[in-house]
N, C-alpha and C positions, 0 to 999 in steps of 0.2 A: 514613480518609483516600483511601485507591487507589476505594473503591465510591463515596463522594461523587464522587471526582474521574470519575467514570464508566468506569472500567479493568471488564474482564470478571474477570481473573484477577490473584493476588497470588501471586509466585514469588518463593521463596528459596534456596539453594544449602546443600545438605547435605552435608558432610563426615564420613567417619569416617576420621581424621585416620591413624591406623595403617596406613589401610589404601590411604590417597592419596600420604604421601608416605614415604620410608624413614629409618630412625633418623637417618642424617647430614643430611638435611633439616631432621628436625626439628632438630635439633640445632644448626644453624648459628647464628649470631651475629646476632641483627636490631637493628641500633642503626637504623633508619629515623626521622626525626620521626613517622611514622605508627602506628609498635611500641607494639604492648600488652603485650610482656614483651621479656626477654634475650636470648631465642633466638624460631626462627620458630616453635616448636611450643608454646613458651609464649603467644606473640602469638595462635596459631589456637586454643590452647585456650580463649585468655581470649573470645573472639569466637563462639566455634561455640555455639549452640543445642544443649540436649541432646533425647533423645528427648519426656522429656515434655512440655518448650517446644512443641518441635512439635506435640504431639497438642493442645495448649492455644490453638498458633494455628489451627490446623484446625479446632477447634470453633467457633472466635471468626468466623472467614470462612464458615463455616455459617450463622450466626445472624443475619450481617450481610447474607450473599445473595450472595456471591462464591468466585468459584472459587477454591482455594489448591492448589499444589502446589510443585516445588524444585528444581534441578538434583543430580540423583545425581550426586557428583563422584567416585565409586568405583565399585566394584561394591557393597560391602557396604551403604552410601547407597541405593544401586536397591533394596535387598531390603529395606530399612526402611521406603520411599516405597511399593512395593510392600505391605507389611504396611499402611501409612496410608490403602491404596485414594485415590490420587492419580486425578485424572481424564485428568494424560497424564504423561508422563516429560519434560524437558527436557534434553537434553546438550549439555554445555558444550563451547566449542569447543575445549577442553584434551582432550577425550573423542573428539572426531569423528573421527579418526586410530588410535584403541583398539580396534580390532577385535575381540577376544575380549568386548571390555565391551560392545562394540553389539551382538553377536550374543546374549549373555546380556539384555538389554536388550530386544533385538526379541521375543526368545521370552518374553515377559513377556505382549505380547500386548495392552500399552494403547497409544493414541496414543503417537506420538514428536514432539517440534519439535527439533530437531537445528541446531545452530549450526556456521559453518563459517571462524573467525575463524582464520586460522592455515594455514588449508588452501590447496593450488591446485586447481583444476577438475580434474584426473585424480585425486587423491583423490575428491574430491564425485564422481565416477563410480564408486568403488570401492565408497563409500558407499552412494549408491544400490544397486548390484548386492549388497549384502549385504545390506540391508535388506529390498528392495522384495519379494523370494521367500518371507520370513519372516514379516512384518507390514508389510502393504500400507499401512495410516494413517498415513503419517508426512510430516513436510514438513522444509522445510530455509531456513535464515534465511542470507542475505548478510550476513557482519558483516566486520569489523577488530576484530582485538583491541589496540587503543588506549583510553588513559584519561587525559584527555580525548582524543576522537579528530580530527583536523583537517581539513576538508570536504574536502581535494585525496586524503585517505589512504579515502573513505567507496567510492569506485566503485560507486554506486548502477546503474551500468549492468550490474553482474553479476545482477542480481534479472532483465532481461532475458535473457541470459544463463545462467539454470537454469532460465528460462521455455523455453527452446527445447529444452535438454538434456532436461529433466526434465516433460514437458508433461502426464502423468499425475497430479502431487502437487503439492498449494498450496504456494507460497513465499512466504517473510517477510524482515522485517527485524529486526536485532538492533543497535541504533545506541545508542553511548558518546559524541556529540558531545554540544555546548550546543544550547541552543535546542531549536525545535520546525520549523523549518522543515523540515530535512530529511526527517526522518520523516515527514513531511504530503507529501513528493515520492515515498518510496517507496512509497506507499500508492495514490498516481495512478499509478505504475507498476504497480500491479498487487499489491503486499504484501497478501496475506492477513491476515498476524501481524505485530502490532509488539510488540518488546519493548522497552523502555525500563528504568535504572535510576531509582530513586525515591527521593530523601532527605527528612527534614525541614528540613534545614539544611545547602548546600552549604559551609559551612564548617568545619562538622565535620573533628575527626582522622580520616585513612583516604583513600586514595588514590581511592576511586571516588564519594566524595562530590561534587566539582567534575565530574564527567562524569554528574551525573545530575539530575532533574527536578525542582524544589520544590512543591509543591501546587497552586500556582496555575498554573504552567505545565502541569503534567499533565493538569488540566482546560482551560486551551485548546487543549492538544494534542487533546484527546478530542472537545473542539467543532471542530475544525477538521476534524478528517479527518471527523466524521459528515458534515460541510458538504462535503465535498471528495466523499466516496463519494455522496451526494445529485448532488452537479454531473457525476458520470460519466455517468451518464444512458443513454440510447439511442446504439447507434450509426448510426441509422437518422438521416436529414437528410431534412427535411421541412420543408413551410412550418407554423410551430407556431401553434394558437389564441391564444396569446402575443405574436406576431407581427403578428396580423391589425390592430390600431390602424394599428402603424406603416408596415402595408403599404398601407394604405389612402388613408394622409396622401402617404406617401413614393413608395411605388410607380411605378413608370413605367409607360410605354405607349408603343405608335407612334401618331406625328401624321404629318398630312402637312405637306411640308415647302414646298412651292407648291401651288396650285391646283390641283386634281386634275380633269378632267371626264369625267362620266358615260361609261362606254364603255372608259376606259383601260383598258390594261393596265400593271401596276404595274413600275416600275425600282426600283433601292433610292435611286438618287440622287431620288427624289421621298417619301423617308421618313426621317422621324428620328424620337428616344426623345425624352419628356419627362415629366414627373408632367402627368397630364393631367387634364381633369374633361369629360366623363367618364373613365371607368377602359377600358383597350381591348384591345387584342392586346397582351399580354406582348413583352417587348422580345427574348427569346429565337426568338419568332415571326416576326420580322422576314422573315430571309430565304426561309421560307415562303408570306408574300404575294409575291415577286417574281413578275411571271408571271400571278396574278391578276388578272380583269377586276373594275372596280368599278360599281356598280347604278346611283350615283347622285352628282350632285355634291359635291367633299369641298374645305370652302374651306383656302387656307394658314391652318394652324397646328391645326386641327381634327382632334380624335381620331378614329383609324380605328378603326370598330366592325363588327362580325362582321354587321348586318344591311346593311353597303355592302357588301358582297363577292360576288359573284357565285357560288352552287355553294358559299359555308362548309361545309365539316364541322369539328364542334368537335372538340376534342383531348379525350381523358379523360384527365386525370395520374394516375397508379396512386401 
């Protein structure tokens, strides 16, 4: 489904539960409507894919031509993903301030994608200073850890703050909001990596499903992002070939406001700007015409053309 929708990578979450949680956390009663077991440990064991299942998923991803990786939710999970030879490590927000974990993961030498949910800018500076000398091939994602995420808590402007603070690494966005508009806006702001949760049915049991995209939404998100990427275009502002027809039809020229006899020195009150036929001086050249002498009689409302001006020097636009 992900590959058909145009996504580049399928990312899962891998935990080695005894390394991620202590005993009391696993034994805690879990009575939520989302629960798959009486304790949190039973619940997580029910949901966790085995090593063999991960290898099967990786094999399938390779067959259909999509990258496959996972968030390593503890140090042993990272060891397993390293064995799997994943293309990059994802660091979930819960481990972003786990500095021993970050250091060990960075030393593996694989690219890293680091989410920043629940963190402060001060912590993110420390993350950058820790990881950069060990492994310069990493990026940071703006993220707010709420499911589903409300628009007023998204704070897309943090993307801009990260771009300023860390100009030598890519910045991205990990979104847990509903819909696609905010993620598209993140791309327009310069996000180079976009992560979204995906489900086949938002009504399924589990708190993440309602903060996820269904396949038709994912496909629309990818289409819209590709459109926005194309539309970002060039920072050079100039008259484009596609604008020539409009310019020919509606572009204005300097025209005579009154009859101007041969030999007159032009003043501003003799000149006006209209859509003229034929084309003449561009409106922005009107002040340059002041003080110039006309070589011929110019009728009222007539376009002022280059051959009517004495010592005309054609300006070349770069």
